[in-house]
N, C-alpha and C positions, 0 to 999 in steps of 0.2 A: 435536354440532357439526363431527364429526370430517370429515363433507361438503362444512363453509364453509369457504372459504380465506377469512378473515376482510380481511384487507390489499388481497386483490384483491375484492373486494366492495366496499369504501369506494372504490376507484380506481372502479370502475364506477361508483357512486353518483355520486362528484365530475364524473365525463366525462359523464353524462345530463345533472348538472344543471346543467353549463355551458353546452352545446347548450341546452338548455331554455330557460335565461334570455338566452341570444344574442340582437338586434334580428331578429327575423326580416325574411330579405331581401325586395323589392320582390318581387310574383310570385308570392309562394307565401302560401298562406292558413295561420293561428297555427297552426289545428287540425294540418295535412298536418306543421306544423315540428317541434310538440312530438311527435307520432307518427316524427317521427325521433329526437328524441332518447332515446325509449322504445327504438327499434329498435335503436340505437347502442349505448346502456345494456346491453340484451340480449346481441348480439352481441360487445360485448368482454368482458361476465360469463362468455361461453362460451369464448372464446378463453384470459381468463386462467384458466378452471377456477375461481372465484368460487365456484360451486354445481355438482352436477350441471346437465348440459342440461336437464332436465324442470323442475327448481325453478327453472330463468332464465327458461323458456316459459312457465311459470303466470305467475311473478311480473308477465312482459311480458303477457301477460293481463289480469292482474288492474290492473295501473296502466293498461292501454287502456280498461278498464271503469270504472275508478274516476275516471280524468282525463276522464271523455267526450271521447277527443279523438274518435272514430268517429261522434258524434252529440252535438255539443254544445246542452246543454239538454236531451237525453232520455236520460234515465240506463238507461230498461228499452230503446231502442234501440240504447245504447252495449253494453249486456253482451251483448244478442243479436248486434251483430255482434263485439264480442271473440270469441265463442264461431264465429261463423260456419265457422271452418275446419274444424271437427271433420266439417261436412258438406260438404266437399272429396271429390269421389272419387277426386280425384288422392291423396292421404292415404292412402282405403282401399284403393287397388290396392297401395299397398308394405305397409302392416299386412295384410292379405288373405296376400300374396305370402310375407312369412314366414311366416305358417299354413302353407302347402304346402311352405315350405323343410323345417319341422319333417320335413315325411315321407320326404325325402331323406335325412336323417340319421339318423333313427328308422328305417326299414327296412335304412337298409345301404346302400342304393342306391348312392349316391356314395361311398361306399370302395371299393365292388365295381367301380364304372366305372376309379376311380383305379389300382386294382391290376391290372387287365386291362389299360389300357394303358401301364402298366408292364411288365408282363409283354412285351407285343409291342414297347414301343420302348425298354428298358431294358438294353441291351449295352452302351450307352458314358453318357459322363457329360450328353453333348450329347443322347442318347435320352429318359433320363431326365427332362432337364430339358423335351421337349417330349411326353413321355408323362405325366407332371405337371399342366403346361399345357391340353392336350387335354383333360384332366379338367375341370379348370377353364371351359374356353370350353363344354361341353356343360353343365355346368352351370348357369353364370350366368344364360341366360334365365328361371332358376325359382328363383332363390333371390337376392332381392333386395339382400341383406345380403353386399356382399364380405366382411366381418370374417366371418360365419356362414361364407361358404364358405371362407376362409384356415381359422380356428378351427378349424371342425368338420370339416373334409374334407383339405384340401390339405397344411395344416402338419406336422398330427402324422404322416402317413405321408412328407413330405420330410423332417423331423427321424428319423424312426426309420429310412428308406434310408441317411442322413448317417451316423448312427451304425455300422448295420451296415458301412458301407463305411469307416471309420475314424478317421471326425469326431466328434472327442468334445466337446462342448461346454468342458467344466474342464478342455480341455488345448490351448491358442490354438495351439500348433506344429500341430495336426492340421487347423485349422479350414480353411485353404486346400485340401487335401486333394480335398472336394468340396463342404462345407456350405457354406460363404460361396458358392460358385459358385451352387450350389442354392437359396440363400437370396435371394439377388439376384433370381434368375432365376423364383422362383416369385411373389414379390410385384409385379416389375413386369409379368407377366403378369396376374396380377390388376387390374391396373390396367388393363390395354389388354382386358381380355375385358369388366369395366364400363361401356365406354363403348361397346363394339360392339350393345349389347341397350338398351332405355327401361329394362327392369325389372331390369337386374343390380346397381344401387345405386342410393340415396335420390334423392340428387342430380340425379338425372337427370328423373325426374318433376316435381321442384320445376324444373328448367329449361323443363319442358314446360309447366309451369303458368305462371310468368312469361311466357314468350314468346305464350301465347295471351293474355294480357291485354294483349297490344303487338300484339294483330292478326295473329299469326303460329299459325299450325295446324301440330301436330305431332305424327304418331300413330305406333303403335308402328310399322308397317310400312315408314315412310317416314323414320325413326330408322336403324332397320336398313340400309336400302338405303344412306343418305347415310355410315353411318359404316363398314359391314362394309367398302370396299375400304382406304382407309388402317387400318383397325384389324387386319386382318386382315395387311397386310404387317410391322405391327410388331407383332403374335403370331409373326410368320414369324424377323425380322431380330433382335430385341430379346435370345434365346438367344445365337445366333452374334455379336452383338456384346461381350455378356456373355465368350463362351467367346476371343474374339480378345483383348479389353482386361482381363478377367479372370477367366482360365482357370484350372482347375482341375487340380490335380496330376494327380489320377488320371481319366485318359482312356477305360480301358476299365472296365466295370462288368458282367463276365458272371453275378457273382452276383445281381445284382438282380431277370432274368427269375424266376430258381429260387426267391427268394424271397418274390415275388411270385404266385408258383402255387402255394405253400404258405399265405400267407395265405389266399388262394380258397379251397384246399381244405378250410382251417378254419370260413371263415362257411357252407360246404357248397354246396347247388344253390339257385338263384335261389328265391324265395319268393315265395308267390301274394302277399304283401305289396308285394312288389317289381317285381312283374308289374302291378299294381294302378297303383303309383305310375308308372312306366313307360306306361301308358296314358292315365294322367290329365295327366302330363306333355304327351304328345302331343294330346290332344284342350285343353289351354291353349293350345299354340303354335298350332294351326289357328286359333282362336279369338281369338288375338292377333294374329295374321297378318293373317286374313280375315273379320276380327271385321265390316266394311264391308259385307262380303256377305252378313251373316246379321243387321245393323242390333244389333248386340252390341259394348258399347263394354269397353274393358281390364279397367273395374274387373268390371264385369259376368260376363267372363270368367274370370275370378279368382271371383268368387262362387261358380259353377257349380264349376270346380275345387276348390272347399274343400268344398261341399255333397259331391259327387264322394267324397273323402278320408274324411267322417265318416260317411257312409252306409254305406261300403263298410268301415269300422271300420279303415283306415292310422291315420287320427286319432282321439281321441276329444276329447271337450270338455273335461276336466282339460288334453289337453297343448295345446288355444287357448285358456285360461286362465293357464296357464302360462309361455305364451309372452313373456315379460318384456320381450324386445327390439323385439318387435310393438308393444304397450302402451305403451312408452317413444318408440318410436319416433312413434305416432301422436300422442302429447299433444305432444313439441316440435315435429315437422314442423307440426303444426294453427298452434302459435302464430306460426313463422314465415312462413307461408306468408301468414295473415292478417294480420300486419301488410306484408309485403311487397307485398300485393295493393291494400291501404289506400294506401301510400303512393303506388299507382300511380295509384288509381282519384280519389284527392284533388290529383294533379296535381303529387307532390313528383317522381316519376321523370324524364315529360316535362319538366318546367321544367330539372334539371339535366343531363337530356338534349340539351335545345339549350343550354343554357350553353355548354356545354363542347364540342358539335358547331359552335358558331360558332366555338370558337378552331382549330377545325380544317377550318372551312368553304374555306379556300384550296387543301386537299388533295383528290386526287381517291380516290375511294372504294379503288381498287388499292394507295394511300399509306396510307390512313388504316386498311387492314383489318390488316397485320400489326401494326402499333402498337397498335391495341387489344388484338390477340390477345395480343402479346408483351406488356404491361403486365400484362394481367388473369393471363396465366400465371405471371410470375417474383412479383407480389405473394402467390401460394402458400405463400413462405415465410414469412409471420405467418401462415398459419391450420392447425389440425390436423385439417379436416375439410374436404370437399369441398361438404359441405351448409353451412356455415357459409360458406363462399365463395362460393356461389350466393348465399344469402339476401344476405350482405351487398351482393356486388358486380353481379351478372348482370345485373338489368333496369337500372340503371343503364349500365354499359358496353354491352347490345344495342341501347339506344335512342341512347347515340351514335353507333354503327354505322347505324341507320337514318337517323339524323336526317342524315348524311352521304353518304347512298346506299349502304351496302355492303347486298347481295342478303340480307333477312331471315332464312330459311329457312338458308341458308348459313352467316351469323354466329351463327345461337341453337343449330344442333348444334355447329357448333364450337365456340365457349364454354362448353356443357355438358359437352363431353368435357375442355376442358383444366383444369375445377377437379379433375377426379378423375387427369387424365396424369400432374396436378404433383406428384401425391402422392409421384412419384417420387424429387423433389427431397431429402426430408429423413428422417429417422427417424422422425418422426410425423406424416409428414402426410398421411396418411391410417386411418381403422381400422385396417388390417390391417399397419400398421407397426410399432406398437409389438409383436405378436404374433410377426412375424419377427425383428426388432432385438433383441430377449429372448432368442432362441434363444444370441446372443454370439458367434454365424459372423462377422458382419460389425462392423468398430469403423465409429464414426462418422464419422472421417475419409475413412474408403474409402466408408462409404454417402451422402453427402454429394459427393465426387470424382465418383462413378459415377452418382449420381444425377442429376448437373447434365449429365452428358455425356450421359446416358439420354434426358434430357428435351429436350438439343436434336436430338437423334435423332429422337424421338416430334415433334415441330413440324414440322421438316423433311420426315418424310415426309405427314404431312396438310396442309403446304403445297403441296406436289409431288404426290403420288399424290392425295390429296384433291381440291385444286382443279381437276386434268386429269379424276378423277371426276365433280366434282360438274358439270363445262363439260359432259360425255357428257349426266349425266340433267337437264341443263336447270336448275339451282339460280342459274346465274348467266348 
């Protein structure tokens, strides 16, 4: 029972029942409204941590099947529809990428990359930040869990450097020496790299799927082209922003390259397994970027990459079975995507989008666009996950934008990015946040204060730089 928060679970059930028994509004199918009640209860349960995300997802699937909201009067079709999320290729893309990511961690290639960048850039605290962030950027397209990138590769190295430079977690007076700066820099970089690539965090493919349900097709390459310019500008400016407004006391870190060189020497020469991982990574990028030329979609490309690693012995089937994060993600992701998709196909998303859009019909899309983005972005204070926010709000906000004439692809990608970028706001705003906050280098007041300022900078860059870039490539 330790995994179950009884108080939160009761609140979740009550809210779900209240929505279920509210009179169904005109224009909404009864089963669509009842599905909304199940969806709202599932999301609220996740937010309140009434039970693990996988448990809440299974409850959602079970309720959809038992109440027959997906196929009234047809129990066989109802259970088939409830389990339909497990056949979604986007979900398996994320699961497969988790397995591939295990190869980076198992072979040590990710750690080797990080230490090499520290050896090159690490003569100053600012250079150290860019070195760690560049390693994250390179790993991002192949490691879909930014929590895995943070916890498995970047954070342990960052903390080791901070301690070696004199920032001790249990000595608060030393935190600002360099540990606090590197903590916020590495965390914010993780948010930025996660939005540049479609496969860099789980909420991106979820946004892609919901956008497709509304008639907007986004590929791996089209996401990268649209997000790369504002994303890279954020990547370059974020450490400078923190260096100015949350500076480290230690500016020169001449010992860091030598420390990295020692670590690399301990690791020895690049192994055959690491070379095989590099080759597989290159093949994956080629298939993801140019897949349309070969008639290979992103999920098939990931399957090819996994099979290469299994056949070459870089990964074993035991590694795949032991990748709990992947299987967990497949379960809860399947549930949320299934419910979100049926809310759209049963007409609820379209109805709500038109309802809210009617309130904004007097606005031009140029006026409505920033309002939609700002409201969606700062709702993230209520969420501990970009995936939860995307599941709860993405389709509705996208539908509202489309109804008032905002260019669909531009809005779809921007909304997809916002859920992750706004992870900067709080110490619980995204999966990696508790990892970095747990270092104790940054107190909650500073985290929230600089998180708000950083979020403002991110949005300004995406509106201004992104807006100009999207005009150039024809998104509006």
